[in-house]
C-alpha positions, 0 to 999 in steps of 0.5 A: 777575115778569119773563118770564125769571123766569116761564120759569125757574119754569114751563118745563121747563129741558130745553134751554139758553135765550138770555137774550133778551126780545123788546121789539118785532118787525117782519117777521122782525126783533126787538129786545130791551129794550136795542135790539139787533136780531136776525133771527127765522125758523123752522127745521123746526118750532122758532122760532129767533132769531139776533142780527145 
């Protein structure tokens, strides 16, 4: 079962979610399975990921 399938089955779908699975991270940068780079940072108490 993929991470997205597990999230859909076990996590309450209260908020919309990005279809992003982080493959690796380095500092504040993360990469998805397709090699797209994004910037990850925390705003207040919620982790947020923005694509660059």
